[in-house]
BAFI-3210 file (N, C-alpha, C; in Angstrom, 3 decimals, decimal comma, padded with zeros to 6 digits):
// residues 100
n [1|2|3|4|5|6|7|8|9|10|11|12|13|14|15|16|17|18|19|20|21|22|23|24|25|26|27|28|29|30|31|32|33|34|35|36|37|38|39|40|41|42|43|44|45|46|47|48|49|50|51|52|53|54|55|56|57|58|59|60|61|62|63|64|65|66|67|68|69|70|71|72|73|74|75|76|77|78|79|80|81|82|83|84|85|86|87|88|89|90|91|92|93|94|95|96|97|98|99|100]
n.u [-095,875|-094,634|-092,073|-090,849|-088,481|-085,978|-083,459|-080,687|-078,373|-075,812|-073,972|-070,543|-069,415|-071,426|-072,282|-072,057|-073,591|-076,072|-076,641|-076,971|-079,202|-081,098|-081,325|-082,132|-084,291|-085,736|-086,273|-087,518|-089,806|-091,071|-091,627|-093,349|-095,728|-097,166|-097,555|-095,668|-093,952|-091,379|-087,967|-084,912|-081,520|-079,009|-075,648|-074,584|-072,320|-071,216|-070,448|-071,794|-071,427|-068,802|-069,065|-070,997|-072,217|-073,959|-077,038|-079,372|-082,568|-084,893|-088,270|-090,694|-093,882|-097,102|-099,124|-099,931|-101,767|-101,163|-098,713|-099,548|-101,276|-099,417|-097,825|-099,697|-100,744|-098,667|-096,043|-095,587|-095,107|-092,905|-090,981|-090,643|-089,547|-087,076|-085,989|-085,783|-083,980|-081,648|-081,121|-079,767|-077,744|-078,165|-079,463|-082,318|-084,122|-087,032|-088,355|-090,757|-091,324|-092,557|-092,931|-092,354]
n.v [-039,027|-041,736|-042,896|-045,912|-046,886|-049,203|-049,810|-051,796|-053,431|-055,575|-058,549|-058,643|-061,089|-062,432|-060,770|-060,774|-063,025|-062,292|-059,928|-060,981|-062,668|-060,741|-059,232|-061,171|-062,510|-061,389|-058,539|-058,701|-060,150|-058,321|-056,271|-057,648|-057,603|-055,511|-053,075|-051,123|-048,814|-048,491|-049,267|-048,868|-049,499|-048,830|-048,728|-047,866|-045,364|-044,037|-045,464|-046,341|-048,344|-050,589|-053,309|-054,110|-053,903|-051,500|-051,094|-049,301|-049,892|-048,908|-048,362|-047,192|-045,779|-044,929|-043,946|-043,427|-045,278|-047,491|-048,282|-048,870|-051,011|-052,846|-053,193|-054,360|-056,598|-058,011|-057,601|-058,896|-061,699|-061,573|-060,189|-061,969|-064,164|-063,070|-062,556|-065,156|-066,339|-064,789|-064,657|-063,262|-062,157|-059,719|-056,345|-054,255|-051,341|-049,401|-046,736|-044,307|-041,972|-038,946|-037,392|-033,974]
n.w [-101,241|-099,380|-097,317|-096,245|-094,201|-093,475|-091,334|-091,034|-089,033|-089,587|-088,838|-089,662|-090,618|-091,955|-093,882|-096,797|-097,551|-096,447|-097,902|-100,505|-100,054|-099,292|-101,687|-103,550|-102,408|-100,014|-100,496|-103,107|-102,260|-100,558|-102,401|-104,071|-102,734|-103,653|-102,458|-102,532|-104,679|-105,469|-104,620|-102,772|-101,854|-099,542|-098,414|-095,231|-094,614|-092,461|-089,646|-086,520|-084,675|-084,429|-084,545|-086,297|-089,707|-091,424|-093,230|-095,206|-096,138|-098,365|-098,963|-101,137|-101,034|-102,376|-100,681|-097,170|-096,350|-097,962|-096,816|-094,206|-094,715|-095,730|-093,400|-091,669|-093,067|-094,363|-093,338|-090,736|-091,263|-093,068|-091,559|-089,430|-090,794|-091,566|-089,033|-087,936|-089,709|-089,377|-086,649|-083,747|-085,225|-086,276|-086,043|-086,177|-087,150|-087,763|-089,751|-090,570|-093,116|-094,452|-097,569|-098,085]
ca.u [-095,023|-094,254|-090,885|-090,702|-087,048|-085,534|-082,015|-080,259|-076,972|-075,583|-072,638|-069,667|-069,115|-072,510|-072,715|-072,211|-074,734|-077,273|-076,897|-077,508|-080,551|-081,962|-081,541|-082,786|-085,467|-086,543|-086,759|-088,550|-091,035|-091,716|-092,152|-094,442|-096,979|-097,864|-097,795|-094,604|-093,722|-089,940|-087,114|-083,484|-080,738|-077,761|-074,750|-074,324|-070,882|-070,813|-070,835|-071,796|-070,885|-067,850|-069,395|-071,947|-072,202|-075,352|-077,662|-080,684|-083,418|-085,958|-089,424|-091,496|-095,303|-097,881|-099,934|-099,748|-102,635|-100,402|-097,738|-100,296|-101,733|-098,234|-097,445|-100,706|-101,049|-097,512|-094,796|-095,301|-094,520|-091,601|-090,072|-090,369|-088,633|-085,760|-085,506|-085,383|-082,799|-080,482|-081,225|-078,528|-076,741|-078,564|-080,386|-083,047|-085,150|-087,845|-088,752|-091,684|-091,109|-093,485|-092,355|-092,971]
ca.v [-040,201|-042,145|-043,747|-046,870|-047,148|-050,218|-049,789|-053,085|-053,643|-057,001|-059,010|-058,669|-062,423|-062,928|-059,650|-061,137|-063,939|-061,505|-059,050|-061,808|-063,084|-059,560|-058,853|-062,225|-063,062|-060,537|-057,335|-059,083|-060,539|-057,077|-055,585|-058,457|-057,306|-054,483|-051,879|-050,154|-048,547|-048,446|-049,522|-048,583|-050,023|-048,101|-049,086|-046,705|-045,118|-043,600|-046,544|-045,995|-049,489|-051,298|-054,732|-054,380|-053,103|-051,076|-050,833|-048,680|-050,428|-047,922|-048,762|-046,007|-046,051|-043,756|-043,412|-044,003|-046,454|-048,599|-048,723|-049,490|-052,326|-053,707|-053,505|-055,233|-057,806|-058,726|-057,446|-059,872|-062,922|-061,276|-059,845|-063,213|-064,943|-062,434|-062,749|-066,563|-066,619|-064,043|-064,504|-062,888|-061,700|-058,417|-055,456|-053,480|-050,397|-048,934|-045,336|-043,844|-040,572|-038,415|-036,357|-032,647]
ca.w [-101,207|-098,030|-097,304|-095,154|-094,162|-092,528|-091,167|-090,496|-088,703|-089,803|-088,466|-090,848|-091,143|-092,813|-094,722|-098,212|-097,670|-096,143|-099,052|-101,577|-099,664|-099,360|-103,085|-104,319|-101,741|-099,141|-101,179|-104,079|-101,556|-100,111|-103,573|-104,624|-102,023|-104,413|-101,635|-102,769|-106,091|-105,727|-103,459|-102,903|-100,747|-099,374|-097,319|-094,380|-094,616|-091,127|-088,733|-085,103|-083,953|-085,269|-084,579|-087,372|-090,925|-091,545|-094,525|-095,217|-097,200|-098,487|-099,769|-101,410|-101,242|-102,793|-099,579|-095,850|-096,315|-098,543|-095,820|-093,108|-095,174|-095,746|-092,017|-091,061|-093,833|-094,908|-092,583|-089,673|-091,822|-093,647|-090,463|-088,717|-091,633|-091,448|-087,669|-087,774|-090,537|-088,908|-085,195|-083,049|-086,198|-086,811|-085,344|-087,181|-086,713|-088,877|-089,708|-091,616|-093,472|-095,444|-098,420|-097,890]
c.u [-094,633|-093,069|-090,904|-089,252|-086,740|-084,013|-081,618|-078,760|-076,724|-074,148|-071,770|-069,451|-070,224|-073,002|-072,984|-073,418|-076,038|-077,641|-077,520|-078,942|-081,536|-082,326|-082,341|-084,091|-086,327|-087,118|-087,773|-089,871|-091,793|-092,348|-093,334|-095,765|-097,799|-098,114|-096,773|-094,347|-092,241|-089,199|-085,679|-082,783|-079,395|-076,948|-074,463|-072,813|-070,362|-071,335|-070,735|-071,165|-069,981|-068,173|-070,324|-071,683|-073,657|-075,765|-079,014|-081,449|-084,657|-087,034|-090,335|-092,934|-096,009|-098,609|-099,563|-100,601|-101,921|-099,405|-098,447|-100,792|-100,567|-097,887|-098,417|-100,831|-099,829|-096,273|-094,574|-094,624|-093,103|-090,563|-089,682|-089,381|-087,205|-085,173|-085,039|-084,079|-081,529|-080,532|-079,836|-077,404|-077,082|-079,364|-081,077|-083,953|-085,789|-088,280|-089,722|-091,437|-092,107|-092,808|-093,109|-092,549]
c.v [-040,459|-043,103|-044,608|-047,309|-048,186|-050,155|-051,067|-053,043|-055,143|-057,364|-059,143|-060,054|-062,996|-061,866|-060,067|-062,038|-063,193|-060,605|-059,820|-062,229|-061,913|-059,239|-059,896|-062,723|-062,029|-059,313|-057,687|-059,501|-059,312|-056,370|-056,334|-058,236|-056,259|-053,199|-050,778|-050,017|-048,560|-048,826|-049,133|-049,175|-049,304|-048,701|-047,806|-046,534|-044,647|-044,620|-046,067|-047,111|-050,279|-052,778|-055,089|-053,474|-052,773|-050,787|-050,171|-049,236|-049,545|-048,412|-047,538|-046,404|-044,766|-043,109|-044,079|-045,264|-047,681|-049,168|-049,435|-050,877|-053,301|-054,151|-054,483|-056,586|-058,641|-058,714|-058,512|-061,148|-062,670|-060,926|-061,103|-064,086|-064,398|-062,696|-064,181|-066,851|-065,987|-063,752|-064,264|-062,445|-060,325|-057,622|-054,645|-052,475|-049,768|-047,488|-045,064|-042,362|-040,173|-037,316|-035,055|-031,698]
c.w [-099,752|-098,152|-096,047|-095,192|-093,090|-092,491|-090,443|-090,237|-088,751|-089,403|-089,715|-091,440|-092,020|-093,792|-096,167|-098,421|-097,445|-097,330|-100,214|-101,279|-099,740|-100,808|-103,863|-103,708|-101,013|-099,857|-102,273|-103,423|-101,060|-101,305|-104,185|-103,896|-102,767|-103,651|-101,879|-104,265|-106,469|-104,455|-103,807|-101,683|-100,721|-098,239|-096,544|-094,264|-093,270|-090,126|-087,284|-084,276|-084,885|-085,403|-085,728|-088,566|-091,208|-092,976|-094,293|-096,421|-097,234|-099,445|-099,905|-101,736|-101,651|-101,611|-098,252|-095,707|-096,898|-097,529|-094,671|-093,502|-095,259|-094,328|-091,367|-091,752|-094,210|-094,018|-091,510|-090,175|-092,338|-092,573|-089,690|-089,490|-091,524|-090,062|-087,434|-088,508|-089,959|-087,410|-084,594|-083,987|-086,770|-085,787|-086,429|-086,505|-087,937|-088,643|-090,855|-091,852|-094,539|-096,243|-098,200|-098,998]
res [x|x|x|x|x|x|x|x|x|x|x|x|x|x|x|x|x|x|x|x|x|x|x|x|x|x|x|x|x|x|x|x|x|x|x|x|x|x|x|x|x|x|x|x|x|x|x|x|x|x|x|x|x|x|x|x|x|x|x|x|x|x|x|x|x|x|x|x|x|x|x|x|x|x|x|x|x|x|x|x|x|x|x|x|x|x|x|x|x|x|x|x|x|x|x|x|x|x|x|x]
***
């Protein structure tokens, strides 16, 4: 199992709208690619920066090949859509983890 984790720091004033958009639009679009078998979303309880509220969005794939295909075939469009919608209102970083 491979975990593709996206941690997003979002401005507090748009948190509720962003959460709704993520749950109703972005996450379903990622899952519709067929590259992931499950997803989870967590609010980060230990905040490093007080200016943002952080969330961890986790997508689980069966193989590294599935993640690579997602990153090459689908991620650019989905990331661009997120960046345009929330320009200057978020920061994000991505991590790949392999189950051991």
